[in-house]
KEFIMAR-398518 format. One record per residue: residue number from 0; x negated, y negated, z negated of N, C-alpha, C, O in turn. Coordinates in Angstrom, 2 decimals. Example, Ala and Ser with C-alpha at 12.3 -4.5 7.8 and 13.67 -1.06 7.14 Angstrom:
BEGIN
+-----+---------+---------+---------+---------+---------+---------+---------+---------+---------+---------+---------+---------+
! pos !     nxx !     nyy !     nzz !    caxx !    cayy !    cazz !     cxx !     cyy !     czz !     oxx !     oyy !     ozz !
+-----+---------+---------+---------+---------+---------+---------+---------+---------+---------+---------+---------+---------+
!   0 !  -13.19 !    5.69 !   -7.80 !  -12.30 !    4.50 !   -7.80 !  -13.20 !    3.30 !   -7.80 !  -14.24 !    3.32 !   -8.46 !
!   1 !  -12.85 !    2.25 !   -7.08 !  -13.67 !    1.06 !   -7.14 !  -12.90 !   -0.03 !   -7.87 !  -13.41 !   -1.14 !   -8.04 !
+-----+---------+---------+---------+---------+---------+---------+---------+---------+---------+---------+---------+---------+
//
This chain:
BEGIN
+-----+---------+---------+---------+---------+---------+---------+---------+---------+---------+---------+---------+---------+
! pos !     nxx !     nyy !     nzz !    caxx !    cayy !    cazz !     cxx !     cyy !     czz !     oxx !     oyy !     ozz !
+-----+---------+---------+---------+---------+---------+---------+---------+---------+---------+---------+---------+---------+
!   0 !  -63.21 !   70.43 !  -83.59 !  -63.05 !   71.29 !  -82.44 !  -62.99 !   70.55 !  -81.02 !  -62.28 !   69.58 !  -80.77 !
!   1 !  -63.73 !   71.08 !  -80.28 !  -63.71 !   70.41 !  -79.06 !  -62.14 !   70.62 !  -78.12 !  -61.31 !   71.39 !  -78.58 !
!   2 !  -61.93 !   70.11 !  -77.22 !  -60.80 !   70.20 !  -76.29 !  -61.30 !   69.73 !  -75.05 !  -62.31 !   69.04 !  -74.95 !
!   3 !  -60.51 !   70.14 !  -73.97 !  -60.98 !   70.15 !  -72.54 !  -59.69 !   69.62 !  -71.88 !  -58.57 !   70.11 !  -72.06 !
!   4 !  -59.95 !   68.57 !  -71.10 !  -58.89 !   68.22 !  -69.80 !  -59.02 !   69.33 !  -68.84 !  -60.13 !   69.87 !  -68.80 !
!   5 !  -58.29 !   69.67 !  -68.23 !  -58.24 !   70.59 !  -67.02 !  -57.20 !   70.03 !  -66.11 !  -55.98 !   70.01 !  -66.22 !
!   6 !  -58.03 !   69.58 !  -65.16 !  -57.32 !   68.79 !  -63.92 !  -57.42 !   69.43 !  -62.39 !  -58.49 !   69.86 !  -61.96 !
!   7 !  -56.49 !   69.44 !  -61.79 !  -56.16 !   69.84 !  -60.40 !  -55.63 !   68.59 !  -59.76 !  -54.55 !   68.06 !  -60.01 !
!   8 !  -56.64 !   68.14 !  -58.81 !  -56.11 !   66.80 !  -58.33 !  -56.15 !   67.10 !  -56.59 !  -57.26 !   67.45 !  -56.19 !
!   9 !  -55.29 !   67.01 !  -55.75 !  -55.43 !   66.70 !  -54.49 !  -55.04 !   65.17 !  -54.25 !  -54.00 !   64.59 !  -54.57 !
!  10 !  -56.30 !   64.65 !  -53.52 !  -56.22 !   63.17 !  -53.10 !  -55.71 !   63.23 !  -51.82 !  -56.15 !   63.97 !  -50.94 !
!  11 !  -54.61 !   62.31 !  -51.66 !  -53.62 !   61.87 !  -50.74 !  -54.18 !   60.68 !  -49.83 !  -54.21 !   60.62 !  -48.60 !
!  12 !  -54.65 !   59.73 !  -50.78 !  -55.15 !   58.41 !  -50.02 !  -56.60 !   57.99 !  -50.71 !  -56.71 !   57.20 !  -51.64 !
!  13 !  -57.49 !   58.57 !  -50.17 !  -58.84 !   58.18 !  -50.69 !  -59.15 !   56.73 !  -50.80 !  -59.83 !   56.50 !  -51.80 !
!  14 !  -58.91 !   55.83 !  -50.18 !  -59.11 !   54.39 !  -50.26 !  -58.38 !   54.06 !  -51.65 !  -59.09 !   53.70 !  -52.59 !
!  15 !  -57.09 !   54.15 !  -51.82 !  -56.33 !   54.05 !  -53.06 !  -56.94 !   54.58 !  -54.21 !  -57.09 !   54.01 !  -55.30 !
!  16 !  -57.36 !   55.93 !  -53.84 !  -57.68 !   56.49 !  -55.29 !  -59.07 !   55.91 !  -55.61 !  -59.42 !   56.12 !  -56.78 !
!  17 !  -59.97 !   55.22 !  -54.82 !  -61.10 !   54.69 !  -55.24 !  -60.75 !   53.54 !  -56.42 !  -61.61 !   53.13 !  -57.19 !
!  18 !  -59.71 !   53.19 !  -56.45 !  -59.34 !   52.22 !  -57.70 !  -59.45 !   52.84 !  -58.92 !  -59.90 !   52.26 !  -59.91 !
!  19 !  -59.04 !   54.09 !  -58.90 !  -58.86 !   55.07 !  -60.05 !  -60.36 !   55.37 !  -60.60 !  -60.74 !   55.35 !  -61.77 !
!  20 !  -61.14 !   55.65 !  -59.35 !  -62.48 !   56.15 !  -59.78 !  -63.49 !   54.94 !  -60.16 !  -64.62 !   55.19 !  -60.59 !
!  21 !  -63.09 !   53.78 !  -59.99 !  -63.65 !   52.39 !  -60.44 !  -63.23 !   52.17 !  -61.97 !  -63.96 !   51.55 !  -62.74 !
!  22 !  -62.00 !   52.71 !  -62.37 !  -61.30 !   52.21 !  -63.70 !  -61.71 !   53.31 !  -64.97 !  -62.04 !   53.00 !  -66.12 !
!  23 !  -61.59 !   54.55 !  -64.46 !  -61.51 !   55.66 !  -65.13 !  -62.66 !   55.97 !  -66.21 !  -62.47 !   56.52 !  -67.29 !
!  24 !  -63.91 !   55.51 !  -65.71 !  -65.24 !   55.82 !  -66.27 !  -64.88 !   55.28 !  -67.63 !  -64.93 !   55.97 !  -68.64 !
!  25 !  -64.53 !   54.03 !  -67.61 !  -64.72 !   53.25 !  -69.08 !  -63.81 !   54.03 !  -70.01 !  -64.27 !   54.03 !  -71.15 !
!  26 !  -62.48 !   54.81 !  -69.90 !  -61.92 !   55.26 !  -70.77 !  -62.58 !   56.56 !  -71.23 !  -62.64 !   56.78 !  -72.44 !
!  27 !  -63.07 !   57.46 !  -70.34 !  -64.11 !   58.50 !  -70.83 !  -65.13 !   58.16 !  -71.64 !  -65.41 !   58.73 !  -72.69 !
!  28 !  -65.70 !   57.21 !  -71.14 !  -67.01 !   56.84 !  -72.38 !  -66.39 !   56.42 !  -73.71 !  -66.83 !   56.89 !  -74.77 !
!  29 !  -65.42 !   55.59 !  -73.68 !  -65.09 !   55.26 !  -74.86 !  -64.67 !   56.55 !  -75.75 !  -64.88 !   56.47 !  -76.96 !
!  30 !  -64.03 !   57.85 !  -75.18 !  -63.52 !   58.66 !  -75.89 !  -64.56 !   60.01 !  -76.00 !  -64.20 !   61.14 !  -76.32 !
!  31 !  -65.77 !   59.66 !  -75.68 !  -66.69 !   60.78 !  -75.76 !  -66.59 !   61.99 !  -74.84 !  -66.83 !   63.13 !  -75.25 !
!  32 !  -66.30 !   61.75 !  -73.80 !  -65.95 !   62.73 !  -72.49 !  -67.08 !   63.10 !  -72.11 !  -67.98 !   62.26 !  -72.13 !
!  33 !  -67.35 !   64.30 !  -71.71 !  -68.52 !   64.87 !  -70.99 !  -67.78 !   65.83 !  -69.65 !  -66.99 !   66.74 !  -69.90 !
!  34 !  -68.07 !   65.55 !  -68.62 !  -67.94 !   66.10 !  -67.30 !  -68.64 !   67.55 !  -67.38 !  -69.86 !   67.65 !  -67.54 !
!  35 !  -67.84 !   68.63 !  -67.27 !  -68.63 !   69.95 !  -67.12 !  -68.34 !   70.51 !  -65.52 !  -69.06 !   71.40 !  -65.06 !
!  36 !  -67.35 !   69.97 !  -64.81 !  -67.22 !   70.42 !  -63.52 !  -66.27 !   69.20 !  -62.97 !  -65.36 !   68.71 !  -63.63 !
!  37 !  -66.63 !   68.80 !  -61.70 !  -66.06 !   67.36 !  -60.87 !  -66.10 !   67.98 !  -59.46 !  -67.16 !   67.90 !  -58.84 !
!  38 !  -65.14 !   68.53 !  -58.96 !  -65.19 !   68.89 !  -57.51 !  -66.19 !   70.10 !  -57.28 !  -66.17 !   71.17 !  -57.88 !
!  39 !  -67.07 !   69.70 !  -56.30 !  -67.91 !   70.86 !  -55.97 !  -67.13 !   72.07 !  -55.36 !  -65.90 !   72.10 !  -55.33 !
!  40 !  -67.94 !   73.10 !  -54.86 !  -67.54 !   74.25 !  -54.64 !  -66.69 !   75.23 !  -55.55 !  -67.04 !   75.46 !  -56.71 !
!  41 !  -65.62 !   75.78 !  -55.04 !  -64.70 !   76.52 !  -55.76 !  -64.18 !   77.70 !  -55.08 !  -64.00 !   77.68 !  -53.86 !
!  42 !  -63.96 !   78.66 !  -55.74 !  -63.39 !   80.02 !  -55.03 !  -62.18 !   80.44 !  -55.62 !  -62.21 !   80.98 !  -56.73 !
!  43 !  -60.90 !   80.24 !  -54.91 !  -59.71 !   80.67 !  -55.48 !  -59.39 !   82.39 !  -55.44 !  -59.39 !   83.08 !  -54.42 !
!  44 !  -59.14 !   82.83 !  -56.74 !  -59.21 !   84.46 !  -56.95 !  -57.71 !   84.63 !  -56.87 !  -57.23 !   85.60 !  -56.28 !
!  45 !  -56.93 !   83.69 !  -57.47 !  -55.31 !   83.89 !  -57.99 !  -54.72 !   82.61 !  -57.62 !  -55.40 !   81.59 !  -57.73 !
!  46 !  -53.59 !   82.58 !  -57.20 !  -52.78 !   81.33 !  -57.12 !  -53.11 !   80.56 !  -55.96 !  -53.80 !   81.00 !  -55.04 !
!  47 !  -52.50 !   79.17 !  -56.00 !  -52.57 !   78.35 !  -54.68 !  -53.89 !   77.68 !  -54.68 !  -54.59 !   77.36 !  -55.64 !
!  48 !  -54.09 !   77.54 !  -53.37 !  -55.45 !   76.88 !  -53.30 !  -55.12 !   75.23 !  -53.75 !  -54.18 !   74.52 !  -53.39 !
!  49 !  -56.14 !   74.96 !  -54.57 !  -55.86 !   73.38 !  -54.95 !  -57.21 !   72.68 !  -54.25 !  -58.08 !   73.40 !  -53.75 !
!  50 !  -57.29 !   71.51 !  -54.25 !  -58.34 !   70.74 !  -53.38 !  -59.43 !   70.50 !  -54.50 !  -60.61 !   70.75 !  -54.24 !
!  51 !  -59.08 !   70.06 !  -55.65 !  -60.21 !   69.49 !  -56.49 !  -59.96 !   69.99 !  -57.75 !  -58.81 !   69.97 !  -58.18 !
!  52 !  -60.97 !   70.50 !  -58.47 !  -60.79 !   70.92 !  -59.90 !  -61.83 !   70.00 !  -60.88 !  -62.95 !   69.68 !  -60.48 !
!  53 !  -61.41 !   69.69 !  -61.93 !  -62.03 !   68.88 !  -62.97 !  -62.12 !   69.31 !  -64.48 !  -61.04 !   69.54 !  -65.03 !
!  54 !  -62.99 !   69.42 !  -65.04 !  -63.14 !   69.98 !  -66.41 !  -63.84 !   68.97 !  -67.23 !  -65.02 !   68.77 !  -66.98 !
!  55 !  -63.20 !   68.27 !  -68.24 !  -63.82 !   67.49 !  -68.99 !  -63.70 !   67.63 !  -70.56 !  -62.63 !   67.74 !  -71.17 !
!  56 !  -64.94 !   67.62 !  -71.11 !  -64.95 !   68.26 !  -72.55 !  -64.92 !   66.81 !  -73.28 !  -65.39 !   65.75 !  -72.86 !
!  57 !  -64.15 !   67.11 !  -74.63 !  -63.85 !   65.85 !  -75.54 !  -64.29 !   66.44 !  -76.94 !  -64.31 !   67.64 !  -77.24 !
!  58 !  -64.60 !   65.46 !  -77.67 !  -65.08 !   65.96 !  -79.26 !  -63.77 !   66.67 !  -80.01 !  -63.92 !   67.47 !  -80.93 !
!  59 !  -62.55 !   66.29 !  -79.54 !  -61.46 !   66.78 !  -80.40 !  -60.20 !   66.93 !  -79.43 !  -60.31 !   66.57 !  -78.26 !
!  60 !  -59.23 !   67.35 !  -79.82 !  -57.80 !   67.33 !  -79.40 !  -57.33 !   65.87 !  -79.37 !  -56.93 !   65.23 !  -78.39 !
!  61 !  -57.45 !   65.52 !  -80.50 !  -57.10 !   63.84 !  -80.72 !  -57.86 !   62.94 !  -79.64 !  -57.18 !   62.32 !  -78.83 !
!  62 !  -58.91 !   62.87 !  -79.63 !  -59.77 !   62.23 !  -78.47 !  -59.23 !   62.37 !  -77.04 !  -59.03 !   61.37 !  -76.35 !
!  63 !  -59.02 !   63.45 !  -76.66 !  -58.60 !   63.87 !  -75.56 !  -57.10 !   63.22 !  -75.38 !  -56.80 !   62.72 !  -74.29 !
!  64 !  -56.27 !   63.25 !  -76.34 !  -54.86 !   62.68 !  -76.13 !  -55.00 !   61.05 !  -76.32 !  -54.17 !   60.33 !  -75.77 !
!  65 !  -55.91 !   60.57 !  -77.00 !  -56.16 !   59.21 !  -77.33 !  -56.52 !   58.77 !  -75.53 !  -55.90 !   57.86 !  -74.98 !
!  66 !  -57.39 !   59.42 !  -74.94 !  -58.05 !   58.83 !  -74.06 !  -57.10 !   58.74 !  -72.77 !  -57.09 !   57.90 !  -71.86 !
!  67 !  -56.22 !   60.00 !  -73.00 !  -55.16 !   59.90 !  -72.01 !  -53.96 !   58.93 !  -72.12 !  -53.30 !   58.63 !  -71.12 !
!  68 !  -53.72 !   58.47 !  -73.28 !  -52.63 !   57.59 !  -73.42 !  -53.17 !   56.24 !  -73.78 !  -52.35 !   55.43 !  -74.21 !
!  69 !  -54.57 !   55.84 !  -73.64 !  -55.26 !   54.44 !  -73.70 !  -54.93 !   53.75 !  -72.97 !  -54.48 !   54.18 !  -71.91 !
!  70 !  -55.01 !   52.39 !  -73.21 !  -54.69 !   51.20 !  -72.02 !  -55.87 !   51.34 !  -70.76 !  -55.62 !   51.13 !  -69.57 !
!  71 !  -56.85 !   51.64 !  -71.16 !  -57.74 !   52.08 !  -69.98 !  -57.68 !   52.85 !  -69.27 !  -58.13 !   52.71 !  -68.13 !
!  72 !  -57.15 !   53.90 !  -69.68 !  -56.81 !   55.13 !  -68.60 !  -55.32 !   55.05 !  -68.21 !  -54.89 !   55.79 !  -67.32 !
!  73 !  -54.65 !   54.32 !  -68.75 !  -53.13 !   53.92 !  -68.23 !  -53.56 !   53.13 !  -66.84 !  -53.27 !   53.47 !  -65.69 !
!  74 !  -54.26 !   52.06 !  -67.23 !  -54.72 !   51.28 !  -65.67 !  -55.25 !   52.35 !  -64.71 !  -54.87 !   52.30 !  -63.54 !
!  75 !  -56.02 !   53.24 !  -65.07 !  -56.54 !   53.77 !  -63.91 !  -55.58 !   54.78 !  -63.35 !  -55.54 !   55.17 !  -62.18 !
!  76 !  -54.75 !   55.18 !  -64.42 !  -53.62 !   56.25 !  -63.49 !  -52.73 !   55.27 !  -62.70 !  -52.26 !   55.62 !  -61.62 !
!  77 !  -52.47 !   53.90 !  -63.29 !  -51.64 !   53.19 !  -62.38 !  -52.43 !   52.69 !  -60.91 !  -51.86 !   52.42 !  -59.85 !
!  78 !  -53.63 !   52.68 !  -61.13 !  -54.38 !   52.55 !  -59.87 !  -54.32 !   53.55 !  -58.91 !  -54.52 !   53.42 !  -57.70 !
!  79 !  -53.98 !   54.74 !  -59.64 !  -54.09 !   55.85 !  -58.35 !  -52.74 !   56.48 !  -58.10 !  -52.56 !   57.55 !  -57.51 !
!  80 !  -51.89 !   55.78 !  -58.56 !  -50.25 !   55.98 !  -58.40 !  -50.13 !   56.09 !  -56.74 !  -50.37 !   55.14 !  -56.00 !
!  81 !  -49.71 !   57.46 !  -56.25 !  -49.04 !   57.32 !  -54.87 !  -50.60 !   57.97 !  -54.00 !  -50.55 !   58.46 !  -52.87 !
!  82 !  -51.71 !   57.86 !  -54.71 !  -53.02 !   58.20 !  -54.19 !  -53.19 !   59.65 !  -54.22 !  -53.84 !   60.16 !  -53.30 !
!  83 !  -52.66 !   60.42 !  -55.20 !  -53.11 !   61.74 !  -55.32 !  -51.93 !   62.60 !  -55.95 !  -50.92 !   62.04 !  -56.37 !
!  84 !  -52.08 !   63.94 !  -55.99 !  -51.14 !   64.61 !  -56.95 !  -51.78 !   65.32 !  -58.06 !  -52.46 !   66.31 !  -57.78 !
!  85 !  -51.67 !   64.95 !  -59.26 !  -52.63 !   65.46 !  -60.36 !  -51.70 !   66.36 !  -61.28 !  -50.52 !   66.13 !  -61.52 !
!  86 !  -52.52 !   67.56 !  -61.80 !  -51.85 !   68.41 !  -62.70 !  -53.08 !   68.30 !  -63.82 !  -54.22 !   68.69 !  -63.55 !
!  87 !  -52.66 !   67.60 !  -65.36 !  -53.75 !   67.48 !  -66.18 !  -52.90 !   68.09 !  -67.37 !  -51.76 !   67.78 !  -67.71 !
!  88 !  -53.85 !   69.15 !  -67.99 !  -53.48 !   69.51 !  -69.20 !  -54.58 !   69.50 !  -70.13 !  -55.72 !   69.63 !  -69.67 !
!  89 !  -54.40 !   69.35 !  -71.60 !  -55.36 !   69.43 !  -72.60 !  -55.36 !   70.91 !  -73.07 !  -54.30 !   71.45 !  -73.37 !
!  90 !  -56.65 !   71.65 !  -73.16 !  -56.76 !   72.72 !  -73.80 !  -57.73 !   72.62 !  -75.10 !  -58.81 !   72.02 !  -75.10 !
!  91 !  -57.18 !   73.30 !  -76.16 !  -57.81 !   73.26 !  -77.52 !  -59.26 !   74.33 !  -77.01 !  -59.23 !   75.30 !  -76.26 !
!  92 !  -60.42 !   73.72 !  -77.72 !  -61.57 !   74.86 !  -77.48 !  -61.70 !   76.01 !  -78.66 !  -60.93 !   76.14 !  -79.62 !
!  93 !  -62.50 !   76.55 !  -78.46 !  -62.41 !   77.75 !  -79.28 !  -63.50 !   77.27 !  -80.57 !  -63.72 !   78.04 !  -81.51 !
+-----+---------+---------+---------+---------+---------+---------+---------+---------+---------+---------+---------+---------+
//
């Protein structure tokens, strides 16, 4: 069963965030991730306006979790520390 990361990110330091953008793709590739939405135009219908919306599909909840907890992604998260405010959830697909 597929699973999705749904992330809302506000970049506060674009220069530092670039380090995350260099490292994260390796983790996503290793766990079969497929980006469905990344940035782009968005319309807020309810709730607070958030800067960046990301939806990433994984082949399973376990793959999504393993990616987040992987050494590769941990290095990417460390690189973005202090460079953004991020809210990330894993949602089981139908």
